[in-house]
N, C-alpha and C positions, 0 to 999 in steps of 0.2 A: 577591215572596216569595222567600226563600232556597231554598225547595224547587224553584222553577222552574229555578234555576241547577244544582241537583243533578240534576234531571230531564234537563236538556240534557246534562250530563256523562254520565249513565247511558246515554242514547240514543247518544251518540257512542262510548262504550266498547263497547256491544253491536254497533254498526255496524262498529267497528274489528275486533272479535273475529271477526265473521262474514266480513268481507272478507279478513282475515288468514288464516282457515282456508281460504277459497276460493282465495286466491292460493297457499297451500301445496299444496293439492290440484292446482292447475293446474301447479305446478312439479314435482310428484312428490315433495314433501317431506311427511312426516307430522308437521307442526308448523304453528303459527300463524306466518306470515311477515309481519312488519311491522304486526301488528294495533294495537300501541300507537301507532306513528307515524301510521297511518291514522286512529285515533281522535282524535289531536291535530289532524290536518289537518281532520277533520270538525268538531271543536270550534272551531277558528279560523274556518272557513267559516260555521258556524252563528252564531257571535258577530257576525261581519261582516254577515251577512244581517240579524240583529236590529238592529244599529246603523243600517244603511241604511234600515230601515223604521221607525225610531224606537221600537222595541219593547223595547230593552234597558233595563230599569229597574234600580233599585238592588238589589233582591232577587236578580236573576239575577247581577249583578256580585258580590254577596256569596257566593252559592253557588259560582260558578266560582272566585272567589279562595280560598275555604275549601279546596276540593279541590286547587287548584293548589299549595298548600303541601305537600300529600301526594304530589305527582306523582313526585318523585325516589325516595323510598323505595318507592313502588309499582312503578316501573320496575325498580329493583334487585331487588325480590322476584320480579317476573315473569321477569326475565332469569336469576335463580338457578335456576329450574326448567327452563330450556331445556337440552337435551343438545347442546351445541356440538360436543363431541368426536365424538359419533355422527353429527352432521350433516356434519362435515368428512370423516369416514371414508367416508361414503356416496357421495361422488363430487365432481366439480369444480363442480357446480351452485352450491354455496354461495359459492365464490370468484368465480365468474362473476357471480352476483347481487350480491354485495357490491361488486365492481369496477364493475358497471353502475350501481349506486345512487350510488356516490361520483361517478362521471363525470356522471350525470344532475344531481346536486346542483351540481357545478361549472358545468355548462352553464346551469342555471337561474339561478345567481348572476350569471354573465356576461350572460345575456339580460336579467335585471331591471336590472342596472347600466346596460346600454346603452339600455334603454327609458326609464329614469328621466331621461335628459337630463343637462345640466350641473348640478352641485350645488356650491354654494359651501362652501369649507372655513371653519373657525372663524377662521383667520388672515385670510382674505379679508373675512369679515363684520366682524371687529374693525378692519381697515384702512379699510373703507368707512365704518363708523359712528364711528370714533375710539374712544378709550378713554373710555367713559361712566362707568366706575367707577374710582376710583384704585386702583392696585395696592398691596396691602399688603406692607410690608417683612417679611422673614422675621425671626423672633425666636428666640434660643436659649432654652433652658429657664429662664434667669434673668431674662428680660424685656428684655435689651439687644438692640438692633437689629443684625442681621448683614447686611452689604452685600456 
């Protein structure tokens, strides 16, 4: 059922909001810190958990997909009500947290890249398998072949 996907999103959103508020209190900021990001991480983890157990049915996929289409406007609306200027004026904690977050993301990408092992590029795959499909010649707008 589609409602199951919406329920999963609602649970993840509430979890993100609660954890973001707790993180804000722990950092001494009177704001939700990273609640939307934490909600999306929870959604990815929840979806992965359902896939591993074979419980991700078409209804949940539809519910998650429906709300995923609204994700960017919701994030823009949530960011619009944040008082960024007030947070920056309150001290260096915002800059420290932002820098730490970016560095943690860079480190996570490097770690995942190293743990994934050797990955073939498309050029290597095409060279190994040969050209299975003939390459199409480019055409100009009038139908003549451009070489």
